[in-house]
N, C-alpha and C positions, 0 to 999 in steps of 0.2 A: 710593685707587683700588679699584675693585671687581674681584674675581677671578672668571673664568668657572667655572661648575659643571663637574664631570667627569660629565656625563650618559653613560648607556650608549650604546654604538654601536648596539645593536639592542634595540628595544622589542618585547616579544611581541605577536603578532597579537591581534585582538580576541577570537577564539576561544580562544586560549592563555590570555589574561588572564582570561576567564571561568572556564576550568577551574581555574586557580590560585586565583581567588577562591572558587570553590565548595569547594576543598579547605581553604581557611582557615575557612570558616563553622562547620564542626562544632567545630573547636578553639576558636573564639571562643564558641560556644554553650556548650561544656563549661565554660569559665572563668566565663562569665556566670552559668549555672545554679548553679554552686557557691556564689556569693555570696548567693543567695537561698533555695535549697532547704533549707539547714541551719536557718534561723531558726525555722521552725514546728516542727521536730523537737526543739529544745532542751529544752522541759519534759519530753518523753517520755525523753529521754537522762538528764536529771537524776534522774527517778524510777527509771530502770533501774539507775543506779549509786549511787542514794541519796546524791547529792552535788550540791547546789545551790550550795554555797559557791565551788567552782571552775568553775561552768558558764560564766561569762563568758570564761574562757581559751579555750574552743572557738572563739569568735569572735576574741578578741585575738590568739591565736597566729597565726592565718592572716593577720590584718591587718599584724602586725608583720613577718613573713617576706616576704610578697608586695610590701609597699611597699619594704622595704630592698633587695630584689634587683632591682627593675624596671630601674634604670639599668644594672646589671651585665649583664643580658641584652642590653640594647641595644648596649652596648660589645662584648660577646662576639660578637654577630651580625654586627657590622661587621668583626671579625677572622676569624672561622671560617665565616661564611656563615649565611644566614637558616635554610635548611632543617635543617641539622644542629642548630642552636641550638633551633629550634622543636621538633624531635623530642626533643631532650634535656629540654626543659621539660615536654612531654607524659608522657615516661617517668617523670620525678620525681613529677609530679602523680599518675600512675597508682599508683606505689609508695605515696605518702602516702594515697591513698584506700583501698588494701588494708589498710594499717595501721590506719586509722580503723575500717573495717568490722569487722576482727577484734579490736579492742582489747577486753581483758577488764576494763579499769578506766579511770578518768577520766584517769590520768597518761598512758597510752599513747595514748588518744584525742587528748589535747592535743599529744603529740609528732607523732602522724600528721597532725594539722592544721597544724603548724608545717612538716612536710615537704610537704604540699600546697601551702602558700603559697610554698615555695622553687620549686616547678614552676609553679604557677598564675600567679605574679608576672611570668613571662616571656612568657606566651602573647599577651596584648594588645599590648605594645610591639613584639614581633617581628612579629606579624600586620599591624600598621600599617606597619612598615618594608617588609614584603613588598609591600603594596598600593603603597607609593611606588615600588618597583622595577619594577612591572608595569603600572601604570596612569598615564597622563599627568595632571598636576595639574588640568587643565581638566575631565577626565572623572571625576576621583577623588571629587568631592563626591557624585555619584550613588551610587557604591559605598559611601561612608562612611555614607549614609543607609540603604542595605541592611543594613549592619553594625548600625546603630541598631535596625532591626527585630528582629535577633537578641537584643539586649539587652532590648528591651521585652517580647518573647515570654518570655524566661527571667524577667524581673522580675515579670511577672504570673502566669506559669504555675508558677514555681518554688516559691513558698510553699504554693500549692495541692497540688502533687505531694508536697512534703515532709511536709505535714500528713497526707495520705492514707496515705502509706507508713509513717509512724511510728505513726499511730493504729490502722490496720486490719491492718498486716502487721508489720514490725519496723523499728526505727530504723536498723539497720545497712544496709538496702537503700538508704537515702539516699546511702551511700558506695559500696556494691557497684554501684549504677547507673553510677557514673563509670567502671568498669572497661571494660565493653564499649564505651562512648562514647569512652573515650580510645584503645582499641585501633583503633576505627574512624577516629578522627581522625589517629592516627599512620599508618595505612595510606593515607588520603587524602593526607596531608602527603608521605609517601614517594614515591607515584607521580606526584601532580599538581604537585609542586614541583620535579620534575627539570629542567624547562625554565626554571627561574627565573634571571634574569640574575644574574651574579656581578659584584662590584666589588672584585676582589682588590687589596689594598694592604697593604703592610707596616705592622703596628701592633704596639705593645707594650702589654700590659695592666698598668696601674699597680695592683698588688696592695695596696700600702699605702693608696693613695688609696681603693680600693674598700672596704677594711676600715674605714677612718676614716669614710667616709660612712655605711656601714650601722651602724657602732658609734654614730654620733651620732643616727641615726634612731630607734633602738630606745627609748632613754630619753625622747625627745621624744614619741613615740607613746604611751608608757606614762603620761607626765604628762597628755597631752591626754585619754587614755581614763579615767584614775582621778581626775583633778582635779575636784572638785565632787561626785563620786559616792562612791568609796571613801574618799577623804581630802579635807580642805578644800584650797582652792587655795593657801593660806598655810601648810599643814602642812610640817614638816621633810621628809617623804617626797617631796612634789611639788617643793619647792624644790630638793632634792638632785638629783632627776632632771633638772630644768631646768638646773641648773648643770653637771651632768655633760655634757648635750647641748650646752651652750654651749661648754665646753672643747674637746670633740671636734670641734665645728664649726669653731672657730678653727684647730685642728690640720689639719683637711681643707682649709681656705682656704689655710693655709701650704703644704700639699702641692700644691695646684693651681698656686701661684706658682712652685714650684721643680722640679716633675717634668718630665723631658724630654718626655713625652706624658701630660698629665694624664688622670685617669680621666673627667672631664667637660672636653673640650677648651674653652680659653678663647674660641676662635673661635665656638663654638656659643653659650656663655653670653653673649657680647658682642653677638650677632646681635640687632638690635632686634625683628625679627619674632619670634624665638624667645622673647624676654623678654616681649613684650606679648601674644603668642599663648598662652603658657603661663599668663600671669597671667589672662587672660580665661577660658581653659578651667578653670583652678583655682577661680576664684570661682564660675563657673557650676556646676561639679560640686559644690562645697561647698554652694551654695544648693539644688541638686536633692536630694542625699542627705539633708541635714539636714531639709528641708521634708517629705520623704516620711516620715521617722521621726516628726517632731513634729506633722505634720498628722494622722497617724493618732490620735495622742493628743488632739488638738483635737476630731476628730470624736466620740471616745468620751466626753470629759469635757464639752464644751460642747453638743454636739448629742445626746448620749445615745445614740449608736449602739453596736451590739454590735461585736465585734472583726471579724467576717466582714463586716458591713455597712460598717464603716470601710474595710476593705480594698478593697471595691467602689468606695467614694467616692474612693479614691486613684487609681484607674485613669486619670482624665484628667490628673492631675499627672504621673504616671509615663509617660504616652503622649507622649513627645518626638518620635516619628517624623514627624508632619506637618511640624514645624519643620525637622527634618533634611532632609526631601525638598525643602522650599522652598530651603534653602541649596544643596543639590546642583544644583537647576535654575538658580539664580543663577550658580553657578561655570561651568555649562555654556553659558549664553547671555548673561550680562551682563558688561560690562567692569567696572563698579563693583559687585562682588559683595558688598562689605561692607555695602551698604545694607540688605540683608535682616536680618542679625543686629542692626544698629544700631536699625532700626525695631522689630524683634521685642522686643529687650531693653528698649527704651524703654517700648513698650506693657506688657511684663510687669512692669517696675518700678512704673509707675503703677497697674496692677491690684493688685499685691501691697500697695502703700501704702494702697489703699482698704480692703483687708482688715485692715490694720494699725490704722486708725482706727475700723472698724466690724466687730470680730470676732464680733458677734452677728447679723450678716446672715443671711437665710434660708438654709437648707441647700442648696437648689438653686443659689443665687447664689454661695455659698462654693465649691461644686463647680466652677461655671462660671469663677470668677476663678482657681482653682488650675489649671484646664485651660488657661487663657490663659497662665499662668506656665510650665506644662510646654511648651507649644508655643514659647514665647519662648526657653526655655533650649535646646531642640532646635535652634534656628537658629545657636547659637554653635559647637557641637562640630565639625561638618565643615569650616567655613570656617577656623577657628583651626588645626585639625590639618593640613589641606592647605596652608595658608599657611606653616606651619612646615616641612613637608616640601618645599616649593617654594623655601624660602629657604636651605637648607643643602645642602652637597654630599652626593651619594649615599652616599659612604663614611662619612658621619657621621649619616645618617638614623636608623640604629638607636639610637645614644646619645642623639639628640635626642628620639625617641619614649619612650625609657626615662626620661629626665629629665622630660618633660612629664607622663607618667603618675605619676611620683614626686611632683611638685608638686601634682597634682590630689588624690592620696591624702592628703597632708598638709593640704591646704585643707579636704578633707571632714572629716577628724578634728577640725580646729580649729573648723569650723562646728558640727559636732555637739556639741563640748564647750561652745561658747558658748550654744547653745540649751538644752542640758541644764542648765547653771548657771541660766539664766533661769527654767526651769521648776522647779527645786528650790527656788530663792529664793522664787519666787512662790507655791509650794504650802507654803512654811514647813517644808520638810523639811531637816534638817541633814545634811550629808554624813557618811555612816557606812559601814562596811565591809559590802559586799554589797547596798547600795541600788541598785535598777535601775528601769526604767520601770514594771514590774509593781508594785512597791512604791508608786510615785508614784500610779499609777492607783487603787490601793486607798486610799491616804490622801485622794485628791481625790474619790472616788465620792460621799461624803455631804457634801461641802463646799458652800458657797454658790457663787454665780456666779464663776467663775474666768476668764472670757473675757478680762479685761484682761491676764492673764499671757500669753495667746497673742497679744494685740496687740504685746507686746514681742518675742516669738518671730518674728513676721511682720516686725517692723521690722528685726530682725538679718538675715532673708532679704532684705529690701528693699535694705539696705546692700550685701550680697554681690552682688545683681543689678546695682546701680548701679556697683560696682567693675568687674564684667565689662563693662558697657556702656562705661565710660571706656576700658578697656583695648582693646577692639575699635576704638573710634573713633580711638585713638592709633596703633594698629598699621598699619604701612605696607601699602598695597594694591599689591603687585607683580603684574604681568601673569602669568597662568597659561599655561604652555606646553600646546599641544594636540598631537594625534597627528600632524598634518600639518606642524607647524612644524619648521623645520630644527633639527638637534641643536645647531648652533652658537649658536642664539638662546637660550642658557641664561640663567636668571635670575641676577641678581648676588647675591653673598654678601658679608657683611661680612668 
């Protein structure tokens, strides 16, 4: 039997929903900008501290903490309310930014980045849960697309801004910039989210479950980040990290089975829409992040573009907004809204497979093909996210969004690791301590044609897109409730 959802008795008016959404956008922009603005400042930071050996930790520390805490924030927001949880995450992020900006050495900078991740990891899942509280599922796709515009803007503008600040002013401004933005985001959150509907329900936070999940995540992410670069995949270090993660994962699974109220409720994990929607989102995000990283290398090595020119060539791939807008319109007007991502991902898979077998295609055609892939990936995000929100009770939306973002981050790290290994093997570079993309580019700059290596890279991306397509096709297409539908017509939950 299906159980009815506990939908709120009152949905905010359209004007109230727009005000709440506007209050979220600056917080989302803050989190999105931070993921891209640091990248171009890294060389300058390394020179300032005369420490390139530990420079990768500036990225890794944020990745570890932000991924590990995402499900925790979702659960906490279900217990203590979205507004208070979002304010807490912004405050922690602000404190981490200040530590980074004032850091006198690399050690404190890495600590600050880890603290930033503890705060930043909660912004997106809580913002998505707030959208679920204020906007009906049928209307939500349009707003998800608007949120996508924020991500694209930060993705395109962040690296440029970070490079300008680090090169012409001072690298610390990359972090000081977050302080006024975080204060403004906190002010908007404090005022505009006062009318946010609450879904008060007695919950117990499973502290042991939370600790076990985060403890299992850290060694897994370290293995994915270091495997094939710092250490060989079969090295004792990577095998030990993988074994530790497996042991802790089994302990977490045991805790899920015996806890009175598990950290990740079994009802959420067993929900088929949650399973397949998260799977599709994870594979699509994994393809997107890894292709952006290694398509830049492809343009530099195969088409001999400069770093800045390669960045401009990536814009069509990063521009997922048109696809998101198409999905948003589909959810607003179509009963069978899944058709858009199914058709989009099918076209994207075919397009990327062409690049797989013909990596030496003309530059303009390669850019066009990757643009089609970017549009296809964009069709997946809004529909999968809204379908998950539509399929779980409101008092569990926070933990569902946290889990979805957690799986997306893991898939992204996995995809990057796979493509990184393909590139290193193809370029004949043995894994060694400190090796990174810059070393690979240097090694390949005078080499013969290496386009075949990127054929395998694009093949891996094609497999990820195909997996996303299959997951979307299998995911149940439940009717989306609109603003004028009776509250009693709630969607079924498993």
